[in-house]
C-alpha positions in Angstrom: 46.7 65.5 44.6 49.9 64.1 43.2 48.3 60.7 43.0 45.4 62.1 40.9 47.8 63.9 38.6 49.8 60.8 38.2 46.8 58.7 37.3 45.7 61.3 34.8 49.2 61.3 33.2 49.1 57.5 33.1 45.7 57.5 31.3 46.9 60.1 28.9 50.0 58.1 28.1 48.0 54.9 27.6 45.6 56.7 25.3 48.4 58.2 23.2 50.2 54.9 22.9 46.9 53.1 22.0 46.0 55.7 19.3 49.6 55.7 18.0 49.6 52.0 17.6 46.2 52.1 15.7 47.5 54.8 13.4 50.7 53.0 12.7 49.0 49.7 12.1 46.2 51.1 9.8 48.6 53.3 7.9 50.9 50.5 7.1 48.1 48.0 6.7 46.9 49.6 3.4 50.3 49.6 1.9 51.1 46.0 2.9 47.6 44.9 1.9 48.0 46.4 -1.5 51.2 44.5 -2.1 49.4 41.2 -2.1 45.6 41.8 -2.5 46.1 42.4 -6.2 47.7 38.9 -6.7 44.4 37.1 -6.6 42.9 39.7 -9.0 45.6 39.3 -11.7 43.7 36.7 -13.8 40.6 38.9 -13.8 42.6 42.0 -14.6 44.5 40.3 -17.5 41.2 39.0 -18.9 39.3 42.3 -18.8 42.3 44.3 -20.1 43.3 41.7 -22.7 46.9 41.1 -21.5 49.2 38.3 -20.4 51.8 37.3 -17.8 54.0 40.4 -18.4 51.1 42.7 -17.4 50.4 40.6 -14.3 54.1 41.0 -13.3 54.0 44.7 -14.0 50.8 45.3 -12.0 52.8 43.9 -9.0 56.2 45.3 -9.8 55.3 48.8 -10.8 54.1 49.3 -7.2 57.2 47.6 -5.7 59.7 49.5 -7.9 58.6 53.0 -6.7 58.0 51.7 -3.2 61.4 50.0 -2.9 63.3 52.8 -4.5 61.7 55.8 -2.8 61.1 54.4 0.7 64.7 55.4 1.5 64.0 59.0 0.5 60.8 58.9 2.5 62.6 57.7 5.6 64.9 60.7 5.4 61.9 62.9 4.7 60.2 61.5 7.8 63.1 62.4 10.0 63.5 65.8 8.4 60.0 67.3 8.3 58.1 65.2 10.9 56.6 61.8 10.8 52.9 62.9 11.1 53.2 65.3 8.2 54.8 62.7 5.9 52.2 60.2 7.1 49.3 62.5 6.0 50.9 63.2 2.6 51.4 59.5 2.0 47.8 58.7 3.0 46.4 61.3 0.6 48.6 60.2 -2.3 47.9 56.6 -1.8 44.1 57.2 -1.7 44.1 59.2 -4.9 46.2 56.6 -6.7 44.0 53.8 -5.5 40.9 55.5 -7.0 42.9 55.9 -10.3 43.7 52.2 -10.3 40.0 51.4 -9.7 38.8 53.3 -12.8 41.8 52.5 -15.1 40.5 51.9 -18.6 43.8 50.5 -20.1 46.8 48.4 -18.9 49.2 51.4 -19.3 47.1 53.6 -17.1 46.8 50.9 -14.5 50.5 50.3 -14.4 51.2 54.1 -14.0 48.6 54.4 -11.3 50.2 51.5 -9.5 53.6 53.2 -9.6 52.0 56.3 -8.1 50.5 54.1 -5.4 54.0 52.8 -4.6 55.1 56.4 -4.0 52.3 56.9 -1.5 53.2 53.6 0.2 56.8 54.6 0.4 55.8 57.6 2.6 53.6 55.4 4.8 55.7 52.6 6.0 58.8 54.2 7.6 56.9 57.1 9.2 54.3 54.8 10.7 56.9 52.5 12.3 59.0 55.5 13.4 56.2 57.0 15.4 56.0 53.8 17.4 59.7 54.1 18.2 59.2 57.7 19.1 56.2 57.3 21.4 56.7 53.9 23.1 59.4 53.6 25.9 61.9 50.8 25.4 60.2 48.5 27.9 56.9 48.5 25.9 58.3 49.0 22.5 59.1 45.4 21.7 55.5 44.4 22.3 54.2 47.4 20.2 56.5 46.4 17.3 55.3 42.8 17.7 51.7 43.9 17.4 52.5 46.2 14.4 54.4 43.3 12.8 51.5 40.9 13.4 48.8 43.0 11.9 50.8 44.4 9.0 52.2 41.0 8.1 48.6 39.6 8.4 47.6 42.3 5.8 50.2 40.8 3.5 48.9 37.3 3.9 45.2 38.3 4.2 45.3 40.3 0.9 44.5 37.3 -1.3 41.5 36.3 0.9 39.9 39.7 0.7 40.9 40.2 -2.9 39.3 36.9 -3.9 36.0 37.8 -2.3 35.9 41.2 -4.0 36.8 39.7 -7.4 34.2 36.9 -7.2 31.4 38.9 -5.7 31.9 42.2 -7.5 34.9 43.4 -9.5 38.7 43.5 -9.4 38.3 47.3 -9.4 37.1 47.1 -5.8 40.4 45.6 -4.8 41.8 49.1 -5.2 38.8 51.3 -4.2 38.5 49.6 -0.8 41.6 51.4 0.4 39.7 54.7 0.8 37.9 53.5 3.9 40.9 52.7 6.2 42.7 55.8 4.9 39.8 58.0 6.0 39.9 56.3 9.5 43.6 56.9 9.9 43.3 60.6 8.9 40.6 61.0 11.6 42.7 59.3 14.2 45.8 61.2 13.2 43.9 64.5 13.8 43.2 63.4 17.3 46.8 62.4 18.1 49.5 64.7 19.4 52.8 63.2 18.2 56.4 64.3 19.0 57.9 66.4 16.2 61.5 65.4 16.3 63.4 66.6 13.3 67.0 66.3 12.1 68.8 69.0 10.2 69.3 67.2 6.8 68.9 67.6 3.1 67.1 65.2 0.8 69.3 63.0 -1.3 67.6 63.6 -4.6 70.4 62.3 -6.9 70.5 59.1 -4.8 66.7 58.7 -5.3 67.0 59.1 -9.1 69.9 56.6 -9.3 67.9 54.2 -7.0 64.8 54.3 -9.2 66.9 53.7 -12.4 69.1 51.1 -10.7 66.1 49.1 -9.6 63.5 49.8 -12.3 65.6 49.2 -15.4 66.8 45.7 -14.5 63.3 44.8 -13.4 62.0 46.0 -16.8 64.6 43.7 -18.5 63.8 40.7 -16.4 60.0 41.0 -17.1 60.1 41.9 -20.7 62.8 39.4 -21.8 60.1 36.8 -22.3 58.6 39.1 -24.9 61.7 40.4 -26.7 64.5 37.9 -25.8 67.8 38.5 -24.1 69.6 39.5 -27.3 67.2 42.4 -28.0 68.5 45.9 -27.5 65.2 46.6 -25.8 66.4 44.3 -23.0 70.2 44.7 -23.1 70.3 48.5 -23.0 68.0 48.9 -19.9 69.8 45.9 -18.2 73.3 47.4 -18.6 72.1 50.9 -17.8 70.3 49.7 -14.7 73.4 47.8 -13.4 75.5 50.9 -14.0 73.0 53.1 -12.3 72.9 50.9 -9.3 76.7 50.9 -9.1 76.6 54.7 -9.3 73.9 54.7 -6.6 76.2 52.8 -4.2 79.2 55.0 -5.1 77.1 58.1 -4.5 75.7 56.9 -1.2 79.2 56.2 0.1 80.5 59.7 -0.8 77.4 61.8 -0.1 77.5 64.0 3.1 73.8 63.1 3.9 73.0 59.9 2.0 69.4 58.6 1.9 70.8 55.1 2.6 73.7 55.5 5.0 75.9 52.5 4.2 77.5 52.9 7.6 74.3 51.5 9.2 75.3 48.1 7.8 78.4 48.0 9.9 76.1 47.3 12.8 76.0 43.5 13.0 72.3 42.9 13.7 71.3 45.6 11.2 73.5 44.3 8.4 72.8 40.6 8.9 69.2 41.2 9.7 68.7 43.0 6.4 70.5 40.2 4.5 68.1 37.7 6.1 65.2 40.1 5.2 66.2 40.0 1.5 66.1 36.2 1.4 62.9 35.8 3.5 60.8 38.5 1.7 62.0 37.3 -1.7 60.6 33.9 -0.7 57.3 35.4 0.5 56.7 37.5 -2.6 57.6 34.7 -5.0 55.4 32.2 -3.3 52.4 34.5 -2.9 52.5 35.5 -6.5 52.8 32.0 -7.9 50.4 30.2 -5.5 47.3 32.3 -6.3 48.0 32.1 -10.1 48.6 28.4 -9.9 45.4 27.7 -8.0 43.2 29.8 -10.4 44.8 29.2 -13.7 45.9 25.6 -13.4 43.9 24.0 -10.5 40.6 25.7 -11.4 40.0 27.4 -8.1 37.8 30.5 -7.9 39.5 33.8 -6.8 37.8 33.4 -3.3 39.1 29.8 -2.8 42.5 30.7 -4.0 42.6 33.6 -1.5 41.3 31.4 1.3 44.0 28.9 0.8 46.5 31.1 2.7 44.0 32.0 5.5 45.7 29.6 8.0 48.9 31.6 7.7 47.1 34.8 8.6 45.6 33.2 11.7 48.8 31.7 12.9 50.7 35.0 12.4 48.2 36.9 14.4 48.2 34.4 17.2 52.0 33.8 17.3 53.5 37.2 16.8 52.6 38.8 20.2 53.6 35.6 22.0 56.9 35.4 20.1 57.4 39.1 20.7 57.4 38.5 24.5 59.7 35.5 24.1 62.0 37.5 21.9 62.4 40.1 24.7 63.4 37.3 27.1 65.5 35.0 24.9 66.7 37.2 22.1 66.0 37.0 18.4 68.7 34.6 17.1 66.9 31.3 17.9 63.6 32.5 16.4 65.2 34.1 13.2 67.1 30.8 12.7 64.4 28.3 13.4 61.5 30.2 11.8 62.7 30.3 8.2 63.8 26.7 8.4 60.4 25.6 9.6 58.7 27.7 6.8 61.1 26.1 4.3 60.1 22.6 5.4 56.5 23.7 4.8 57.2 24.5 1.2 59.1 21.3 0.6 56.0 19.4 1.7 54.1 21.2 -1.1 56.4 19.5 -3.7 54.1 16.4 -3.3 51.1 18.3 -4.8 49.6 16.6 -7.8 46.8 17.1 -10.3 43.9 17.4 -9.5 45.0 19.5 -6.5 43.9 18.2 -3.2 44.1 21.2 -0.8 43.8 19.2 2.4 46.5 16.7 1.8 48.7 18.4 -0.9 48.8 22.0 0.4 47.4 22.5 3.9 50.2 20.6 5.9 52.8 22.7 4.2 50.8 25.9 4.6 50.5 25.3 8.3 54.2 24.8 8.8 54.9 27.9 6.7 52.5 29.9 9.0 54.3 28.6 12.1 57.7 29.5 10.7 56.6 32.9 9.6 55.1 33.6 13.1 58.4 32.7 14.7 60.3 35.0 12.3 58.7 38.3 11.6 58.5 40.0 15.0 62.1 39.1 16.1 63.4 40.1 12.7 61.9 43.6 12.9 62.8 44.2 16.5 66.4 43.0 16.0 67.0 45.4 13.1 65.4 48.4 14.7 66.8 47.7 18.1 70.3 47.8 16.7 69.9 51.5 15.6 69.6 54.6 17.8 66.1 56.0 18.2 66.7 59.3 16.4 67.5 57.3 13.2 64.5 55.1 13.4 62.9 56.6 10.3 65.8 55.9 8.0 66.5 52.5 9.6 62.9 51.4 9.1 63.0 52.7 5.5 66.2 50.8 4.7 64.7 47.5 6.0 61.5 48.0 4.2 63.3 48.9 1.0 65.4 45.7 1.2 62.2 43.7 1.7 60.3 45.4 -1.2 63.3 45.3 -3.6 63.9 41.6 -2.8 60.2 40.9 -3.5 60.1 42.8 -6.8 63.3 41.1 -8.0 61.8 37.7 -7.1 58.6 38.4 -9.0 60.6 39.7 -12.0 62.5 36.4 -12.0 59.1 34.6 -11.7 58.9 33.9 -15.5 62.4 32.4 -15.6 61.8 30.3 -12.5 58.4 28.9 -13.6 59.4 28.5 -17.2 56.9 31.1 -18.4 53.8 29.5 -17.0 52.1 28.5 -13.8 51.4 24.8 -14.5 52.3 22.0 -12.1 55.9 21.9 -13.1 56.3 25.7 -12.9 54.6 25.7 -9.5 57.0 23.0 -8.2 60.0 25.0 -9.4 58.7 28.1 -7.6 58.1 26.1 -4.4 61.6 24.7 -4.4 63.1 28.2 -5.1 61.0 29.5 -2.2 62.3 26.8 0.2 66.0 27.5 -0.9 65.5 31.3 -0.2 64.0 30.6 3.3 66.8 28.2 4.2 69.3 30.9 3.2 67.5 33.4 5.5 67.7 31.0 8.4 71.4 30.2 7.9 72.2 33.9 7.6 70.5 34.6 10.9 72.4 31.8 12.6 75.7 33.1 11.3 75.2 36.8 12.0 72.5 37.7 14.4 73.5 38.2 18.1 71.3 38.5 21.1 71.3 41.9 22.9 73.6 42.2 25.9 70.7 42.2 28.3 69.6 38.8 27.1 73.1 37.4 27.2 73.5 38.7 30.8 70.2 37.1 31.8 71.2 33.8 30.4 74.7 33.7 32.0 
């Protein structure tokens, strides 16, 4: 009898873990996908709505500003009221905003809808990863996080491929409308899943959220719009200074608040602090390269949206194949070697792209570098996520995940905001080469930071001694 009961419990646990992983992956998939799927649609959006580079930057950064600033608040909300509840709210908000983007008649409405989309995404990412930490025991958690990382990161890289097909075969508006289908699937799966409802007694840090939005959004506005108004214009100087002051006030407030939305004390943990610094460099590089590459291939090299999206497909395939394998190796050898070697290999890939010429030969000018980049990324992303979350106690998984994702998104939006300065205001061959070199420098910085600060867990050190 006890054997039968034991088998039933095992089956139930396996089913719960499997459903939890699907829910976490699909919920995060749409938010990660939307961070890059629009890149390949930017030329079509700009043409139909009669706008230029600044609109293209805003379509990307309006989403990242609210996502990066509010994901911290969402992490606290996830721990406070329950991960499943926050997940449902995020899915519904994201779906409604996606439909608003799909029917937007003007650039202004599109940018506002993208900002609302970012709010929904902010609710999705930390709660989805936190339910993995809550449901999976430590011995199976590293592999689950590796699979989550593989598929959500693949969404980031696969976005341009799917976006290109939708733009060429139908309309850029489907790039947003397509989100409705996976959101519906996640809501159905979530209804069938019984999740633990851990909650912490806490209050939401609303002043911190307001200061965070201003401290991130105003400088980004200045960086993007300086190409239209010039650095000496009050339209640029006032938001820039106000934003810097707001960000300084945000850090001051978070240090003094009884229940801050970004507990600065988390960064005293070595792997968490150094891992987030590595995240900033690595994800700034990913965002800058993804934004510039698809624009260069379409607007300068003459590629269709589909071909521009397919250019990064090898990275997706390598990431899917390598992440689970690296996740197992990470559990055995520790994250330090992977987090050091991975970004350096990826940087070498971008340095190879400096040889690209006009006309662009994909097979000799881009593919070798793209393959090296994919290998480096596959070595990096799973150990990076596991090292950061593994450094923090389980009950704070929601806020730890939120901080790490906020760092990644803010780094990405700042990199894109600097895109005009880096490329010289255009995406011709010279601008592309400058962006490629900047990407390689950021990746090298990420690898060196990991070498300097990341330490393997004690269990790995004990095994190797």
